[in-house]
N, CA, C and O of each residue as an XYZ file, in Angstrom:
324
protein
N     129.332    121.966     35.421
C     128.667    120.942     36.192
C     129.670    120.375     37.188
O     130.849    120.208     36.874
N     129.198    120.089     38.362
C     130.019    119.455     39.382
C     129.411    118.109     39.717
O     128.192    117.961     39.797
N     130.290    117.119     39.914
C     129.829    115.806     40.367
C     130.712    115.377     41.530
O     131.851    115.826     41.655
N     130.190    114.524     42.363
C     130.936    113.998     43.504
C     131.853    112.878     43.036
O     131.503    112.117     42.135
N     133.016    112.781     43.643
C     133.965    111.739     43.258
C     133.369    110.348     43.456
O     133.753    109.402     42.768
N     132.439    110.226     44.388
C     131.805    108.920     44.643
C     130.933    108.467     43.466
O     130.557    107.298     43.389
N     130.612    109.390     42.550
C     129.795    109.035     41.394
C     130.636    108.500     40.222
O     130.086    108.002     39.239
N     131.965    108.605     40.330
C     132.839    108.146     39.253
C     133.226    106.693     39.459
O     133.342    106.231     40.594
N     133.426    105.968     38.359
C     133.939    104.600     38.501
C     135.327    104.638     39.149
O     136.105    105.560     38.903
N     135.632    103.644     39.968
C     136.908    103.616     40.698
C     138.104    103.714     39.755
O     139.074    104.408     40.061
N     138.048    103.035     38.623
C     139.167    103.051     37.674
C     139.452    104.475     37.185
O     140.610    104.879     37.091
N     138.399    105.231     36.876
C     138.570    106.606     36.425
C     139.040    107.493     37.569
O     139.933    108.320     37.385
N     138.453    107.331     38.738
C     138.843    108.133     39.894
C     140.315    107.922     40.234
O     141.013    108.878     40.572
N     140.791    106.693     40.151
C     142.212    106.410     40.410
C     143.099    107.175     39.434
O     144.146    107.688     39.827
N     142.694    107.256     38.169
C     143.482    107.981     37.166
C     143.451    109.488     37.414
O     144.428    110.183     37.134
N     142.339    109.991     37.934
C     142.235    111.418     38.245
C     143.122    111.755     39.451
O     143.842    112.753     39.442
N     143.061    110.919     40.478
C     143.791    111.201     41.710
C     145.290    110.937     41.592
O     146.089    111.605     42.248
N     145.673    109.980     40.771
C     147.095    109.660     40.600
C     147.405    109.531     39.114
O     147.553    108.422     38.601
N     147.503    110.669     38.421
C     147.766    110.616     36.982
C     149.159    110.065     36.696
O     150.082    110.224     37.494
N     149.291    109.422     35.556
C     150.573    108.885     35.113
C     151.452    110.045     34.642
O     151.120    110.689     33.647
N     152.559    110.329     35.325
C     153.381    111.487     34.957
C     153.981    111.376     33.554
O     154.320    112.391     32.946
N     154.113    110.160     33.038
C     154.645    109.989     31.683
C     153.587    110.274     30.632
O     153.908    110.741     29.539
N     152.335    110.000     30.949
C     151.234    110.262     30.020
C     150.772    111.710     30.082
O     150.149    112.202     29.141
N     151.063    112.380     31.152
C     150.599    113.746     31.345
C     149.487    113.779     32.366
O     148.958    112.745     32.775
N     149.143    114.984     32.769
C     148.172    115.139     33.841
C     146.737    115.206     33.354
O     145.815    114.940     34.125
N     146.526    115.558     32.088
C     145.173    115.718     31.578
C     144.612    114.370     31.151
O     145.330    113.516     30.631
N     143.337    114.199     31.377
C     142.652    112.971     30.961
C     141.671    113.357     29.868
O     140.758    114.153     30.090
N     141.865    112.794     28.700
C     141.008    113.095     27.553
C     140.061    111.916     27.351
O     140.498    110.769     27.260
N     138.778    112.202     27.282
C     137.763    111.167     27.105
C     137.323    111.204     25.643
O     136.828    112.224     25.163
N     137.504    110.097     24.945
C     137.179    109.999     23.523
C     136.132    108.924     23.290
O     135.973    107.997     24.083
N     135.412    109.077     22.161
C     134.543    107.976     21.755
C     135.383    106.982     20.960
O     136.592    107.167     20.826
N     134.770    105.950     20.441
C     135.519    104.909     19.725
C     136.133    105.393     18.427
O     137.034    104.745     17.894
N     135.659    106.534     17.898
C     136.212    107.092     16.667
C     137.323    108.096     16.931
O     137.878    108.659     15.988
N     137.657    108.331     18.198
C     138.707    109.271     18.551
C     138.233    110.698     18.726
O     139.045    111.599     18.937
N     136.919    110.922     18.642
C     136.363    112.263     18.848
C     136.395    112.578     20.339
O     135.975    111.767     21.164
N     136.895    113.762     20.674
C     136.982    114.158     22.080
C     135.594    114.481     22.615
O     134.875    115.309     22.055
N     135.234    113.818     23.702
C     133.956    114.046     24.355
C     134.101    114.940     25.575
O     133.157    115.633     25.953
N     135.269    114.931     26.191
C     135.496    115.740     27.377
C     136.937    115.645     27.823
O     137.688    114.783     27.368
N     137.314    116.536     28.715
C     138.673    116.570     29.234
C     138.608    116.822     30.732
O     137.828    117.653     31.197
N     139.416    116.112     31.472
C     139.541    116.338     32.906
C     140.920    116.946     33.135
O     141.941    116.338     32.814
N     140.936    118.160     33.698
C     142.187    118.849     34.002
C     142.476    118.730     35.492
O     141.561    118.764     36.315
N     143.739    118.593     35.829
C     144.144    118.589     37.226
C     143.996    120.015     37.770
O     144.018    120.968     36.991
N     143.846    120.180     39.078
C     143.571    121.501     39.665
C     144.569    122.593     39.268
O     144.148    123.703     38.941
N     145.877    122.314     39.286
C     146.855    123.341     38.920
C     146.720    123.738     37.457
O     146.823    124.918     37.119
N     146.491    122.764     36.592
C     146.318    123.064     35.174
C     145.032    123.858     34.952
O     144.997    124.747     34.101
N     143.989    123.550     35.698
C     142.720    124.266     35.592
C     142.887    125.716     36.024
O     142.386    126.620     35.355
N     143.587    125.951     37.139
C     143.841    127.316     37.608
C     144.642    128.098     36.571
O     144.359    129.270     36.321
N     145.640    127.454     35.970
C     146.452    128.101     34.934
C     145.580    128.468     33.731
O     145.693    129.566     33.186
N     144.716    127.547     33.327
C     143.802    127.782     32.206
C     142.899    128.983     32.497
O     142.751    129.864     31.651
N     142.300    129.021     33.682
C     141.430    130.141     34.040
C     142.186    131.466     34.033
O     141.666    132.487     33.584
N     143.420    131.438     34.537
C     144.245    132.650     34.558
C     144.497    133.152     33.140
O     144.388    134.350     32.880
N     144.831    132.252     32.229
C     145.119    132.641     30.848
C     143.866    133.155     30.143
O     143.942    134.106     29.365
N     142.734    132.549     30.402
C     141.477    133.018     29.805
C     141.169    134.423     30.308
O     140.783    135.290     29.524
N     141.334    134.655     31.606
C     141.077    135.975     32.173
C     142.026    137.019     31.579
O     141.609    138.136     31.274
N     143.299    136.655     31.415
C     144.263    137.580     30.815
C     143.836    137.957     29.395
O     143.893    139.126     29.012
N     143.410    136.964     28.622
C     142.991    137.218     27.246
C     141.729    138.071     27.218
O     141.617    138.983     26.398
N     140.778    137.786     28.103
C     139.557    138.597     28.164
C     139.893    140.047     28.515
O     139.325    140.972     27.934
N     140.805    140.248     29.455
C     141.207    141.602     29.827
C     141.883    142.317     28.662
O     141.675    143.512     28.448
N     142.693    141.575     27.912
C     143.352    142.152     26.736
C     142.318    142.592     25.701
O     142.412    143.689     25.152
N     141.345    141.743     25.440
C     140.288    142.068     24.475
C     139.477    143.259     24.972
O     139.161    144.164     24.200
N     139.139    143.257     26.264
C     138.374    144.365     26.838
C     139.119    145.688     26.716
O     138.512    146.721     26.436
N     140.425    145.659     26.923
C     141.194    146.904     26.880
C     141.284    147.458     25.461
O     141.465    148.662     25.277
N     141.159    146.594     24.460
C     141.212    147.053     23.071
C     139.913    147.709     22.628
O     139.905    148.515     21.698
N     138.828    147.370     23.285
C     137.525    147.857     22.838
C     137.005    149.026     23.671
O     135.832    149.384     23.570
N     137.863    149.616     24.486
C     137.412    150.749     25.293
C     137.062    151.936     24.398
O     137.811    152.291     23.488
N     135.930    152.527     24.673
C     135.519    153.718     23.951
C     135.986    154.940     24.726
O     136.095    154.909     25.952
N     136.260    156.012     24.000
C     136.670    157.242     24.653
C     135.485    157.815     25.422
O     134.333    157.701     25.003
N     135.792    158.422     26.534
C     134.764    159.028     27.371
C     134.237    160.295     26.712
O     135.010    161.157     26.294
N     132.935    160.397     26.623
C     132.278    161.588     26.086
C     131.319    162.096     27.145
O     130.291    161.470     27.402
N     131.645    163.235     27.769
C     130.786    163.735     28.851
C     129.383    164.108     28.377
O     128.485    164.267     29.204
N     129.172    164.249     27.076
C     127.857    164.604     26.539
C     127.008    163.385     26.179
O     125.869    163.522     25.733
N     127.573    162.195     26.375
C     126.822    160.976     26.075
C     125.667    160.826     27.046
O     125.779    161.213     28.210
N     124.548    160.263     26.576
C     123.411    160.048     27.484
C     123.768    158.981     28.522
O     124.500    158.035     28.231
N     123.244    159.150     29.719
C     123.438    158.173     30.772
C     122.444    157.027     30.600
O     121.529    157.111     29.780
N     122.621    155.975     31.361
C     121.673    154.867     31.334
C     120.274    155.351     31.728
O     119.270    154.946     31.142
N     120.236    156.213     32.719
C     118.937    156.768     33.143
C     118.293    157.552     31.994
O     117.083    157.465     31.784
N     119.104    158.316     31.253
C     118.560    159.069     30.104
C     117.964    158.100     29.078
O     116.870    158.318     28.558
N     118.700    157.044     28.806
C     118.241    156.090     27.796
C     116.999    155.340     28.246
O     116.129    155.045     27.427
N     116.899    155.028     29.523
C     115.739    154.289     30.021
C     114.500    155.189     30.085
O     113.372    154.696     30.069
N     114.709    156.491     30.156
C     113.594    157.414     30.218
C     112.956    157.679     28.855
O     111.864    158.242     28.772
N     113.647    157.269     27.786
C     113.118    157.523     26.437
C     112.108    156.484     26.019
O     111.571    156.554     24.914
């Protein structure tokens, strides 16, 4: 989901735009019991996260490759049945 920055309360937007370097760049949103409801990642951290997820997906994909069998039915063969 995407939302416009104008829809956020000013106090939250200020924390997103100028994170406290001592607290870290990520903003964790919790309920009163400490349960995490959401996380706001800064753009560089988000790009890093996406890169790592893609690397892991590629690793998993490479492990599950099946050997090529030229006698296997094609998609067209299977759809014709």
